[in-house]
C-alpha positions as CSV (number, residue, x, y, z in Angstrom):
1,M,-1.5,7.9,5.3
2,T,0.3,8.5,8.5
3,R,4.1,8.2,8.3
4,L,4.6,4.5,8.8
5,G,6.1,3.2,11.9
6,T,5.7,6.4,13.8
7,S,3.6,7.4,16.7
8,P,1.1,10.2,16.1
9,A,3.8,12.4,17.7
10,R,5.6,12.3,14.3
11,P,9.2,11.2,15.2
12,R,11.1,10.3,12.1
13,R,12.1,6.6,12.0
14,L,11.6,5.7,8.4
15,A,15.1,4.6,7.8
16,A,15.1,2.2,10.7
17,L,11.7,0.8,9.6
18,A,12.7,0.4,6.0
19,A,15.9,-1.5,7.1
20,A,13.8,-3.8,9.3
21,A,11.0,-4.5,6.9
22,V,11.2,-7.7,4.9
23,M,10.3,-6.9,1.3
24,L,9.2,-10.1,-0.5
25,F,8.2,-9.4,-4.1
26,G,7.1,-12.8,-5.4
27,L,3.4,-13.2,-6.3
28,A,1.7,-16.3,-5.0
29,A,-1.2,-18.0,-6.8
30,A,-4.6,-17.0,-5.4
31,A,-6.1,-19.4,-2.9
32,P,-9.7,-19.6,-1.8
33,A,-10.6,-18.0,1.5
34,T,-10.1,-20.5,4.4
35,A,-13.3,-21.7,5.9
36,D,-11.9,-21.8,9.4
37,G,-10.6,-18.2,9.3
38,A,-6.9,-19.3,9.5
39,I,-4.3,-16.7,8.8
40,P,-2.7,-17.2,5.3
41,G,0.8,-18.4,5.0
42,V,3.7,-16.0,4.3
43,D,3.0,-14.3,0.9
44,E,-0.1,-16.5,0.2
45,V,-2.8,-14.6,-1.6
46,V,-6.4,-15.2,-0.4
47,T,-9.6,-13.7,-1.6
48,S,-13.3,-14.0,-1.1
49,A,-15.2,-15.9,-3.8
50,N,-16.5,-12.7,-5.3
51,V,-13.1,-11.0,-5.7
52,D,-10.6,-11.7,-8.4
53,H,-7.0,-10.7,-8.2
54,L,-6.2,-9.7,-11.8
55,V,-2.6,-8.6,-11.7
56,N,0.3,-7.4,-9.6
57,I,3.0,-5.0,-10.9
58,P,6.0,-5.2,-8.6
59,K,7.9,-2.0,-7.7
60,Q,10.6,-1.1,-10.1
61,S,13.1,1.7,-9.9
62,L,11.4,3.6,-7.0
63,A,12.4,1.6,-3.9
64,G,10.6,3.6,-1.3
65,F,7.3,2.8,0.4
66,N,4.3,3.0,-2.0
67,S,1.7,5.4,-0.9
68,D,-1.5,7.1,-2.3
69,L,-3.2,6.8,-5.7
70,A,-5.0,9.2,-8.1
71,F,-6.7,8.6,-11.4
72,Q,-7.4,10.5,-14.7
73,G,-8.8,9.0,-17.9
74,K,-6.8,5.9,-18.7
75,Y,-4.0,6.6,-16.2
76,A,-3.3,5.8,-12.6
77,F,-0.8,7.9,-10.6
78,A,0.9,6.1,-7.8
79,G,2.8,7.9,-5.0
80,N,6.0,6.5,-3.6
81,Y,8.3,7.9,-0.9
82,D,10.9,8.3,-3.7
83,G,8.6,10.0,-6.3
84,F,5.7,8.7,-8.3
85,V,4.7,6.3,-11.1
86,V,2.3,6.8,-14.0
87,Y,0.5,3.7,-15.2
88,D,-1.6,3.2,-18.3
89,I,-4.6,1.3,-17.1
90,S,-6.6,1.3,-20.4
91,R,-6.4,-2.5,-20.0
92,P,-6.8,-3.0,-16.3
93,S,-5.7,-6.6,-16.3
94,S,-2.4,-5.5,-18.0
95,P,-1.2,-2.1,-16.7
96,K,1.9,-0.5,-18.3
97,V,4.4,1.8,-16.7
98,V,4.3,5.1,-18.7
99,S,6.9,7.0,-16.6
100,Q,8.6,7.0,-13.2
101,V,9.6,10.3,-11.6
102,L,12.3,10.4,-9.0
103,C,11.5,13.1,-6.4
104,P,12.1,12.0,-2.8
105,G,10.2,13.4,0.0
106,S,7.9,11.4,2.2
107,Q,5.1,10.7,1.9
108,N,4.4,12.0,-1.6
109,D,0.6,12.0,-1.2
110,I,-0.7,12.6,-4.8
111,S,-3.6,14.2,-6.6
112,V,-4.3,15.3,-10.1
113,S,-6.6,17.9,-11.8
114,G,-6.5,18.7,-15.5
115,N,-2.9,19.1,-16.5
116,L,-1.7,19.5,-12.9
117,L,-0.3,17.0,-10.4
118,V,0.2,17.9,-6.7
119,L,2.7,16.1,-4.5
120,S,3.1,16.4,-0.7
121,T,6.5,16.5,1.0
122,D,6.5,15.8,4.7
123,S,10.1,15.3,5.6
124,S,12.9,17.7,6.1
125,R,14.7,18.4,2.8
126,S,17.7,20.6,2.0
127,D,15.6,22.5,-0.7
128,D,12.5,22.3,-2.8
129,S,14.0,20.5,-5.8
130,C,13.7,16.8,-6.8
131,A,17.4,16.5,-6.2
132,S,17.2,17.6,-2.5
133,A,18.8,15.7,0.3
134,S,17.3,14.5,3.5
135,Q,18.5,16.4,6.6
136,P,17.7,16.5,10.3
137,A,14.4,18.0,11.3
138,S,16.4,20.2,13.7
139,E,17.8,22.2,10.8
140,K,16.1,25.6,10.6
141,S,16.6,25.8,6.9
142,S,14.6,22.6,6.1
143,W,12.0,22.7,3.3
144,E,8.7,20.9,3.4
145,G,5.5,21.6,1.5
146,I,3.8,20.8,-1.9
147,K,5.2,20.4,-5.4
148,V,3.3,21.0,-8.6
149,F,3.9,19.1,-11.9
150,D,2.6,19.6,-15.4
151,I,1.3,16.2,-16.6
152,S,0.1,17.2,-20.1
153,D,2.7,14.8,-21.3
154,K,2.3,11.7,-19.1
155,A,5.5,10.2,-20.3
156,N,7.4,13.3,-19.3
157,P,5.9,15.1,-16.2
158,R,7.5,18.5,-15.7
159,Y,8.1,20.0,-12.3
160,I,6.9,23.6,-12.3
161,A,6.3,25.0,-8.8
162,A,6.7,24.5,-5.1
163,V,5.1,26.1,-2.1
164,E,6.5,25.8,1.4
165,T,3.8,25.2,4.1
166,N,3.8,25.3,7.9
167,C,4.9,21.9,9.2
168,G,5.1,20.5,5.6
169,S,2.4,18.6,3.8
170,H,1.5,15.2,5.3
171,T,-1.5,15.0,3.0
172,H,-3.5,17.4,0.8
173,T,-7.0,17.8,-0.6
174,L,-8.0,19.5,-3.8
175,V,-10.9,21.9,-4.0
176,P,-11.2,22.7,-7.7
177,S,-12.7,25.6,-9.5
178,K,-12.6,26.6,-13.1
179,R,-10.0,29.3,-12.7
180,D,-8.0,28.1,-9.7
181,L,-7.1,24.9,-7.9
182,F,-7.3,25.3,-4.1
183,V,-5.2,22.9,-2.0
184,Y,-5.9,22.1,1.6
185,V,-2.6,21.1,3.2
186,S,-2.9,18.9,6.2
187,S,0.0,18.6,8.6
188,Y,0.5,18.4,12.3
189,S,3.0,19.7,14.9
190,P,4.9,17.2,16.9
191,S,6.6,19.3,19.5
192,A,8.7,22.4,20.1
193,S,11.8,20.4,19.1
194,F,11.1,20.9,15.4
195,P,12.2,24.5,14.4
196,D,10.2,24.5,11.2
197,C,7.0,23.3,13.0
198,Q,6.3,25.1,16.2
199,P,3.1,24.8,18.2
200,P,0.5,26.0,18.3
201,H,-0.4,24.5,14.9
202,D,-4.2,24.8,15.0
203,G,-5.2,25.0,11.4
204,I,-4.5,24.1,7.8
205,S,-2.5,25.8,5.0
206,V,-4.6,26.8,1.9
207,V,-2.6,27.0,-1.3
208,K,-4.0,28.7,-4.5
209,I,-2.8,27.4,-7.9
210,P,-3.9,29.5,-10.8
211,R,-4.7,27.1,-13.7
212,S,-3.5,29.5,-16.4
213,H,-0.3,30.2,-14.5
214,P,0.4,27.3,-12.1
215,E,4.0,28.6,-11.6
216,D,2.4,31.4,-9.5
217,A,1.1,28.9,-6.9
218,A,1.2,30.6,-3.5
219,L,-0.1,30.3,0.1
220,A,-3.5,31.9,0.3
221,G,-4.1,31.6,4.0
222,F,-3.9,29.6,7.2
223,P,-7.5,29.3,8.7
224,V,-7.5,28.4,12.3
225,L,-9.9,25.4,12.9
226,F,-9.3,24.9,16.6
227,P,-9.3,28.3,18.4
228,D,-9.7,26.4,21.7
229,G,-6.6,24.2,20.9
230,G,-8.5,21.1,20.0
231,N,-8.5,17.8,21.9
232,P,-5.9,18.1,24.7
233,G,-5.3,14.3,24.4
234,V,-5.6,11.5,26.9
235,P,-2.5,9.6,28.3
236,A,-2.3,5.8,27.6
237,T,-3.3,3.4,30.4
238,D,-2.9,-0.3,30.9
239,T,-6.1,-0.9,29.1
240,Q,-6.4,2.0,26.6
241,A,-4.2,3.5,23.9
242,R,-3.2,7.2,24.1
243,V,-5.6,9.6,22.5
244,S,-3.7,12.1,20.4
245,E,-3.6,15.8,21.2
246,T,-4.9,17.8,18.3
247,T,-2.1,19.9,16.8
248,G,-3.3,20.0,13.2
249,C,-5.2,17.8,10.8
250,H,-4.0,14.5,9.3
251,D,-6.4,14.3,6.3
252,I,-9.4,16.2,4.9
253,T,-12.0,14.9,2.4
254,A,-13.9,17.6,0.5
255,F,-17.3,17.2,-1.2
256,P,-17.1,20.2,-3.5
257,K,-20.7,19.9,-4.9
258,L,-22.2,20.0,-1.4
259,R,-19.6,22.7,-0.2
260,L,-18.7,20.4,2.7
261,A,-15.5,18.8,4.0
262,A,-14.8,16.3,6.7
263,G,-11.5,16.6,8.6
264,A,-9.7,13.9,10.5
265,C,-7.6,15.9,12.9
266,M,-5.7,13.7,15.4
267,G,-8.0,13.9,18.4
268,D,-11.0,15.4,16.6
269,G,-13.4,14.7,13.7
270,I,-14.8,17.9,12.1
271,L,-17.4,18.9,9.5
272,M,-16.7,22.1,7.6
273,D,-18.5,24.5,5.3
274,I,-16.2,25.3,2.4
275,S,-18.5,27.7,0.5
276,D,-15.5,30.0,0.6
277,P,-12.6,27.6,-0.1
278,V,-10.0,30.0,1.4
279,R,-12.0,30.4,4.6
280,P,-13.4,27.0,5.7
281,K,-15.6,27.1,8.8
282,V,-16.0,24.3,11.3
283,I,-19.8,23.6,11.8
284,D,-19.6,20.5,14.0
285,R,-16.9,18.6,15.9
286,V,-16.8,15.2,17.6
287,Q,-14.4,13.2,19.8
288,D,-14.1,9.6,20.8
289,N,-11.7,9.3,23.7
290,V,-12.6,5.7,24.4
291,N,-11.9,3.9,21.1
292,F,-10.3,6.4,18.8
293,S,-6.6,7.1,19.2
294,F,-5.7,9.0,16.1
295,W,-8.4,10.4,13.7
296,H,-6.8,9.6,10.3
297,S,-9.1,10.1,7.3
298,A,-12.7,10.6,6.2
299,T,-15.1,9.4,3.5
300,F,-18.6,10.7,2.7
301,N,-21.3,8.4,1.4
302,E,-22.8,9.3,-2.0
303,R,-25.5,11.6,-0.7
304,G,-23.3,13.3,1.8
305,T,-25.5,12.1,4.7
306,K,-22.8,10.0,6.4
307,V,-19.0,10.1,7.1
308,V,-16.8,7.2,7.8
309,F,-13.8,8.2,9.9
310,T,-10.8,6.0,10.4
311,D,-8.7,5.5,13.5
312,E,-5.0,4.8,12.7
313,L,-4.1,3.2,16.0
314,G,-0.4,2.6,16.2
315,G,0.4,5.0,13.4
316,G,0.2,2.3,10.7
317,G,3.2,0.3,11.9
318,G,1.5,-1.8,14.6
319,A,-0.3,-5.2,14.6
320,E,-3.7,-3.8,15.5
321,C,-6.0,-6.5,14.0
322,N,-5.7,-9.2,16.5
323,A,-7.9,-10.5,19.3
324,L,-6.1,-8.4,21.9
325,I,-7.0,-5.1,20.2
326,G,-10.6,-6.1,19.5
327,P,-13.2,-4.8,17.1
328,K,-13.6,-1.2,18.2
329,R,-10.0,0.1,18.2
330,G,-8.0,0.8,15.0
331,A,-11.4,0.7,13.3
332,D,-13.8,2.9,11.3
333,G,-16.4,5.0,13.1
334,I,-19.6,5.6,11.1
335,Y,-21.4,8.9,11.7
336,D,-24.7,10.1,10.2
337,I,-25.1,13.8,9.4
338,V,-28.4,15.1,10.6
339,R,-30.0,18.5,10.8
340,K,-30.8,19.7,14.3
341,H,-32.2,23.1,15.0
342,G,-31.1,24.3,11.5
343,H,-27.5,23.0,11.9
344,L,-25.7,19.9,10.5
345,K,-24.5,17.6,13.3
346,F,-22.7,14.3,13.5
347,V,-24.5,11.4,15.2
348,F,-22.4,8.3,15.9
349,R,-23.9,5.0,14.7
350,G,-21.3,2.2,14.9
351,Y,-17.8,0.8,14.3
352,Y,-16.5,-1.4,11.5
353,K,-13.4,-3.5,11.5
354,I,-12.3,-6.3,9.3
355,P,-13.5,-9.6,10.7
356,R,-10.4,-11.6,9.7
357,Q,-7.8,-11.8,12.4
358,Q,-4.3,-11.0,11.4
359,A,-0.9,-12.2,12.6
360,D,1.1,-10.4,15.3
361,T,3.8,-9.9,12.6
362,E,1.4,-7.9,10.3
363,N,0.9,-4.1,10.6
364,C,-2.9,-3.7,10.2
365,V,-5.3,-0.9,10.9
366,A,-8.0,1.1,9.1
367,H,-6.6,3.1,6.2
368,N,-7.4,4.8,2.9
369,G,-10.5,3.8,0.9
370,S,-13.3,5.1,-1.4
371,L,-16.9,4.5,-2.2
372,I,-18.1,1.9,-4.7
373,P,-21.0,3.9,-6.2
374,A,-23.6,1.1,-6.1
375,K,-27.1,2.2,-6.6
376,G,-29.2,2.5,-3.4
377,R,-26.3,1.3,-1.1
378,D,-23.4,2.7,0.9
379,I,-20.5,0.4,0.0
380,M,-16.8,1.2,0.5
381,V,-13.5,-0.4,-0.5
382,Q,-10.7,0.2,2.0
383,A,-7.0,-0.6,2.5
384,W,-6.0,-2.2,5.8
385,Y,-2.2,-2.5,5.3
386,Q,-1.4,-6.2,5.7
387,G,-5.0,-6.8,6.6
388,G,-5.5,-6.4,2.8
389,V,-8.4,-4.9,1.0
390,S,-11.9,-5.0,2.4
391,V,-15.2,-4.3,0.6
392,W,-17.9,-3.5,3.1
393,D,-21.5,-2.3,3.3
394,F,-22.6,0.4,5.7
395,T,-26.1,1.1,4.3
396,D,-27.3,0.3,7.8
397,S,-24.9,2.6,9.6
398,S,-25.3,0.7,12.9
399,H,-24.7,-2.8,11.4
400,P,-21.9,-2.6,8.8
401,R,-20.5,-5.9,7.3
402,E,-17.8,-7.1,5.0
403,I,-19.0,-8.4,1.6
404,G,-15.6,-9.2,0.0
405,F,-11.9,-9.1,0.5
406,F,-8.4,-9.6,-0.8
407,E,-5.3,-10.2,1.3
408,R,-1.8,-11.6,1.4
409,G,-0.3,-13.5,4.2
410,P,2.3,-11.8,6.4
411,L,5.6,-10.6,4.9
412,S,7.3,-12.5,7.8
413,A,6.2,-15.3,10.1
414,D,8.8,-14.3,12.7
415,T,9.1,-10.5,13.0
416,L,6.8,-7.5,12.4
417,A,7.6,-6.3,8.9
418,V,5.9,-3.2,7.4
419,G,3.9,-3.6,4.2
420,G,0.4,-4.1,2.8
421,S,-2.1,-2.0,1.0
422,W,-1.7,1.7,1.7
423,S,-4.6,2.8,-0.6
424,A,-7.4,0.9,-2.2
425,Y,-9.8,2.8,-4.5
426,Y,-12.7,1.9,-6.9
427,Y,-12.3,3.5,-10.3
428,N,-14.4,2.8,-13.4
429,G,-15.2,-0.8,-12.6
430,Y,-12.0,-2.0,-10.9
431,I,-10.3,-1.8,-7.6
432,Y,-6.7,-0.5,-7.6
433,S,-4.4,-1.0,-4.6
434,N,-1.0,0.4,-3.9
435,D,0.9,-2.0,-1.7
436,I,3.8,-0.6,0.3
437,A,6.1,-3.5,-0.5
438,K,4.5,-5.5,-3.3
439,G,3.6,-2.9,-5.8
440,F,0.4,-2.2,-7.8
441,D,-2.5,-4.6,-7.6
442,V,-5.7,-4.7,-9.7
443,L,-8.8,-6.4,-8.4
444,R,-12.4,-6.9,-9.6
445,I,-15.4,-7.6,-7.5
446,S,-18.5,-9.4,-9.0
447,D,-21.4,-9.1,-6.7
448,R,-25.1,-8.2,-7.1
449,R,-24.6,-5.5,-4.4
450,T,-21.9,-3.7,-6.3
451,D,-22.6,-4.6,-10.0
452,S,-24.6,-1.4,-10.6
453,A,-21.5,0.6,-10.0
454,R,-19.9,-0.7,-13.2
455,G,-21.9,1.8,-15.3
456,I,-20.4,4.8,-13.5
457,R,-17.5,6.3,-15.4
458,L,-15.4,9.2,-14.1
459,A,-12.9,11.3,-16.0
460,E,-10.9,11.8,-12.8
461,L,-10.7,10.6,-9.2
462,N,-8.9,11.9,-6.2
463,A,-10.5,10.1,-3.3
464,Q,-10.0,13.1,-1.0
465,S,-12.0,15.3,-3.4
466,Q,-15.2,13.3,-3.5
467,P,-17.1,13.3,-6.8
468,D,-20.8,13.5,-7.1
469,Y,-21.4,10.0,-8.6
470,R,-25.0,10.9,-9.4
């Protein structure tokens, strides 16, 4: 969910990227996977034999980059840099647009809980309204933070509150309770040149939203997670990418039932105790200064005994799935959680990267995914931008492998054009993908290793607030 086309230092080049990207909206007929591993042609749809591409809904009135997804009942909520879309997915093979809300402010990371929807704003805006204008980050009066909507009427979402947060809200994570909704706001500080985001930025903002009076949403605290400053970073060399300095967190995944959370924080991966949601405590921390450039996101397995961290090498805008980059960079890192001397600790087990080589014109790197709750197995579906959607098994943490995939050929055969699947999540029997350029895709996997997950039904899914599927 990193701002596309930026380095982890967070310079704002979205306009230039959007102008350069080639957005092709036609849907090609699905083709079988190539036996020789050849890269698909421009806009060609290719799947493994066990994955069906059911439908694509092209982008409509919201022209910005598509971003994250959330689910509730028969609805999917799709973020877009210009706002968000509500889909009726009661018939997954024929989704219907229920409403589209114009509310610009990248990257519009999105979550839902009950009648509330939370939206992240991580770009300098003139004010907190949905009619705000973009303005230079050097303006001291810039607004960034989270917005809260009432979604009791899905056809007419109503904007009810906003909370400004330090360095804005790149992503956010819900930690729900009966009375209140706590929001962990992840953001990171680029440099002293941003007046509204001055280093040190060594923690996260915690926002409290009272369910009975969400209009009273307010900042509840700013817990410091890195009192030592975090990873100082490692400069790039001829053979290795730069390791990011830790100046905040990019993304956090909470596991509320276990009172744990895993944070992907630029140069660090952390495990937190969230028994007190306003005062999370770091209980373990790991670094990988050889293969991880930018710790991006985290996913627990179903039992909470493993965490998959992603490395968003190149910030989401680079071609990182080719032979030059190799299988260990821009990949997933799999960590078991073990108890040592009475404390929970991470133990590294292995890397996973899609085995299908991508073109040098395709932005491709590990990105957002969720569990497929298959009985007795650890299986994940994950977005890889133009690398498509990968279904992979990490039951054996040291020997993960892909078991299914969906992808499109490059947007352009000649120039690097930004697109592909931003988020791919499993919800109530189907895989839903929000493609930056192409729109909303629905997939179905039919495989003995995942078929047991079809019986699991959730009332709500925010992938960064991990449910207890059991």
